[in-house]
C-alpha positions as CSV (number, residue, x, y, z in Angstrom):
1,M,9.6,-19.2,-22.7
2,R,8.4,-19.3,-26.1
3,I,7.0,-22.3,-28.1
4,Y,7.1,-22.3,-32.1
5,F,4.5,-24.3,-33.6
6,A,5.6,-25.1,-37.0
7,R,4.2,-27.6,-39.9
8,H,6.2,-30.1,-41.6
9,G,7.4,-29.6,-45.7
10,E,5.7,-31.2,-48.7
11,S,5.3,-34.9,-48.5
12,Q,4.7,-37.7,-50.7
13,A,1.3,-38.2,-49.5
14,N,0.4,-34.5,-50.2
15,L,0.9,-35.0,-54.0
16,L,-0.7,-38.5,-53.7
17,H,-3.7,-36.8,-52.1
18,E,-3.7,-40.0,-49.7
19,I,-4.9,-39.8,-46.0
20,S,-1.8,-41.1,-44.0
21,N,-1.6,-40.0,-40.8
22,R,0.5,-43.4,-39.3
23,G,3.8,-44.1,-39.0
24,L,6.6,-44.1,-41.5
25,R,5.0,-44.3,-45.0
26,H,5.5,-41.0,-46.9
27,G,8.4,-38.9,-46.3
28,L,8.9,-35.4,-47.8
29,T,9.5,-34.4,-51.6
30,R,12.2,-32.9,-52.9
31,K,10.4,-29.1,-52.6
32,G,9.7,-30.5,-49.0
33,R,13.2,-30.7,-48.3
34,E,13.6,-27.8,-49.7
35,Q,11.4,-25.9,-47.7
36,A,12.6,-27.4,-44.2
37,H,16.1,-26.0,-44.9
38,L,14.6,-22.8,-45.9
39,L,12.5,-22.7,-42.7
40,G,16.0,-23.8,-40.8
41,E,17.7,-20.5,-42.4
42,S,14.6,-18.2,-41.3
43,L,15.0,-19.9,-37.8
44,S,18.7,-19.9,-37.6
45,N,18.8,-16.8,-35.2
46,H,15.7,-17.4,-33.2
47,G,17.9,-19.3,-30.4
48,I,15.8,-22.5,-30.6
49,M,17.0,-24.8,-27.8
50,Y,14.8,-28.1,-28.2
51,I,12.6,-29.4,-31.3
52,Y,10.0,-31.6,-31.0
53,S,8.7,-33.8,-33.6
54,S,5.6,-36.0,-34.5
55,P,6.3,-39.5,-35.1
56,I,5.1,-39.3,-38.5
57,L,7.7,-39.5,-41.0
58,R,7.1,-36.3,-42.9
59,A,7.5,-34.7,-39.4
60,I,10.6,-36.7,-39.0
61,E,12.3,-35.8,-41.9
62,T,11.7,-32.1,-41.4
63,S,12.6,-32.1,-37.8
64,I,16.1,-34.1,-38.9
65,I,16.6,-31.2,-41.3
66,L,16.0,-28.4,-38.8
67,A,18.1,-30.3,-36.0
68,N,21.0,-30.4,-38.1
69,Q,20.8,-26.9,-39.2
70,L,20.0,-25.3,-35.7
71,N,22.7,-28.0,-34.3
72,V,20.1,-29.1,-31.5
73,D,18.9,-32.7,-30.6
74,Y,15.0,-33.7,-31.6
75,E,12.5,-35.8,-29.4
76,I,9.8,-37.8,-31.0
77,V,6.6,-37.3,-29.0
78,D,2.9,-38.9,-29.7
79,G,1.4,-35.4,-28.4
80,L,2.2,-33.8,-31.7
81,R,0.9,-36.8,-34.0
82,E,-2.0,-35.8,-36.6
83,Y,-4.9,-37.3,-35.7
84,D,-5.6,-40.8,-36.8
85,C,-8.6,-41.7,-39.4
86,G,-9.2,-45.0,-39.0
87,L,-10.6,-47.3,-41.7
88,V,-9.7,-44.6,-44.2
89,E,-6.1,-44.5,-43.6
90,G,-4.0,-45.3,-46.6
91,H,-6.9,-44.1,-48.9
92,A,-7.5,-41.5,-51.7
93,D,-10.5,-42.0,-53.3
94,E,-13.3,-39.3,-53.0
95,D,-15.5,-41.1,-50.5
96,S,-12.5,-41.6,-48.0
97,W,-12.1,-37.7,-48.4
98,Q,-15.6,-37.3,-47.9
99,Q,-15.7,-39.2,-44.6
100,W,-12.4,-37.1,-43.9
101,H,-14.6,-33.9,-44.5
102,M,-17.4,-34.9,-42.4
103,L,-15.8,-35.8,-39.8
104,F,-13.4,-32.4,-39.3
105,D,-17.0,-30.6,-39.7
106,S,-18.4,-32.2,-36.8
107,W,-15.7,-31.4,-34.6
108,T,-15.2,-27.6,-36.0
109,V,-18.7,-26.7,-37.0
110,K,-21.2,-29.0,-35.2
111,K,-19.2,-29.5,-31.6
112,Q,-19.9,-32.8,-32.3
113,W,-16.6,-33.9,-30.3
114,Q,-17.0,-37.7,-29.6
115,Q,-17.5,-38.6,-33.5
116,C,-14.9,-40.4,-35.2
117,I,-14.3,-43.1,-38.5
118,E,-14.1,-46.6,-37.0
119,G,-10.7,-47.1,-35.5
120,G,-9.8,-43.2,-35.7
121,E,-9.6,-40.8,-33.0
122,T,-12.1,-38.5,-31.6
123,F,-11.8,-34.7,-30.7
124,F,-11.2,-35.7,-27.1
125,D,-8.7,-38.3,-27.9
126,I,-6.7,-35.8,-29.6
127,R,-7.1,-33.2,-26.8
128,N,-6.3,-35.6,-24.2
129,R,-2.6,-36.0,-26.1
130,F,-1.8,-32.7,-27.5
131,V,-2.5,-30.4,-24.6
132,P,-1.1,-32.2,-21.6
133,F,2.1,-32.6,-23.7
134,V,2.0,-28.6,-24.3
135,D,1.3,-27.8,-20.7
136,S,4.2,-30.2,-19.7
137,L,6.5,-27.8,-21.9
138,I,5.2,-24.7,-20.0
139,N,5.1,-26.5,-16.4
140,K,9.0,-27.4,-17.3
141,F,10.2,-24.2,-18.7
142,D,7.8,-21.4,-17.9
143,G,10.0,-18.7,-16.3
144,T,13.1,-19.2,-18.2
145,E,14.6,-18.3,-21.9
146,T,13.8,-21.5,-23.3
147,K,12.6,-21.5,-26.9
148,V,11.2,-24.7,-28.0
149,L,10.2,-25.7,-31.4
150,C,7.4,-28.1,-32.3
151,V,7.1,-30.1,-35.8
152,A,3.7,-31.1,-36.4
153,H,0.6,-31.1,-39.0
154,G,-1.7,-28.6,-40.1
155,G,-4.7,-30.5,-38.9
156,I,-3.9,-31.2,-35.4
157,Y,-2.9,-27.2,-35.4
158,R,-6.3,-26.3,-36.6
159,L,-7.9,-28.3,-34.0
160,M,-5.7,-27.9,-31.3
161,L,-4.4,-24.0,-31.1
162,P,-7.8,-22.5,-30.3
163,L,-7.6,-24.4,-27.0
164,I,-4.2,-23.2,-25.9
165,F,-4.0,-19.9,-27.0
166,K,-5.9,-17.2,-24.9
167,N,-5.9,-14.8,-27.4
168,Y,-7.0,-17.2,-30.3
169,D,-8.7,-15.4,-33.1
170,E,-10.6,-17.7,-36.0
171,K,-9.9,-14.9,-38.2
172,I,-5.9,-15.5,-38.0
173,L,-6.6,-18.8,-39.3
174,E,-8.6,-17.6,-42.0
175,Q,-6.3,-14.7,-42.7
176,Q,-3.0,-16.7,-42.4
177,G,-3.4,-20.3,-42.7
178,I,-0.9,-23.3,-41.8
179,E,0.9,-23.8,-45.0
180,Y,3.9,-26.0,-45.5
181,T,7.0,-25.2,-42.9
182,S,4.8,-22.2,-41.9
183,Y,5.7,-21.1,-37.9
184,I,3.4,-19.9,-35.2
185,I,5.1,-18.2,-32.2
186,S,3.7,-17.9,-28.8
187,E,4.8,-16.7,-25.4
188,V,3.9,-17.8,-21.9
189,Y,2.3,-15.0,-19.7
190,S,1.6,-16.0,-16.0
191,G,1.4,-19.7,-17.2
192,D,-1.1,-18.9,-20.1
193,L,-0.1,-19.2,-23.8
194,F,-0.7,-16.6,-26.1
195,C,0.1,-16.3,-30.0
196,V,2.7,-13.2,-30.4
197,E,3.0,-14.2,-34.4
198,W,1.2,-16.2,-37.3
199,N,3.6,-16.5,-40.4
200,G,5.4,-13.2,-40.1
201,K,2.5,-11.1,-38.6
202,T,2.9,-9.6,-35.0
203,F,0.1,-9.9,-32.6
204,N,0.3,-7.5,-29.7
205,I,-1.4,-8.9,-26.5
206,P,-4.2,-6.6,-25.3
207,Q,-3.1,-5.5,-21.5
208,S,-6.7,-6.5,-20.1
209,D,-6.1,-10.1,-21.2
210,L,-2.6,-10.2,-19.6
211,Q,-4.4,-8.4,-16.4
212,A,-7.5,-11.4,-16.5
213,T,-4.7,-14.2,-16.9
214,S,-2.9,-12.5,-13.7
215,Q,-6.2,-12.4,-11.7
216,A,-7.6,-15.5,-12.9
217,N,-4.1,-17.1,-11.6
218,K,-4.2,-15.6,-8.4
219,A,-7.9,-16.6,-7.8
220,C,-6.5,-20.1,-7.9
221,T,-3.8,-19.7,-5.8
């Protein structure tokens, strides 16, 4: 099976520079809708069978455009939601963004997983909804030719993809980034997920990685 991870199009929150990771407040801009249509065109021959969307408006609107173009249904799942920033949600001031950056550094640099902004999520909270959702897709579709598209956010991808890709390399993110409506393709081998394409750049999976995965799985059976 293949799992595609796509980011939503440009939203009003992005233009307002507002922290907006809850509910249905900010939709796509005109440019964001155009980006979503272009993404649909680029995925038109990939055989996508299912679309799963974050419950935040910018992701939902992106998913609706994609669902219409690809002629498939979409489903909203909480596991793909961008991480909640508590008291600074809805804010655009410098102090709120400083708190946002400090939190992100706490997770990605200092490995302080329990840190959160008051009323918001910890790294563990995010992991405990995102990873089980991806695992549920693998359990459901592994061994089939199913192709699934997830539509979510740059922040949650930045934090969670290193946890689920067996061949993740920090240099990939530094070089490729996660721009609006960019997408990442992954494939399942022996129950494990490997990145095979990131923003059009193909990644070969070393045979040693596949063998190690296979041996580890056999040892658990």
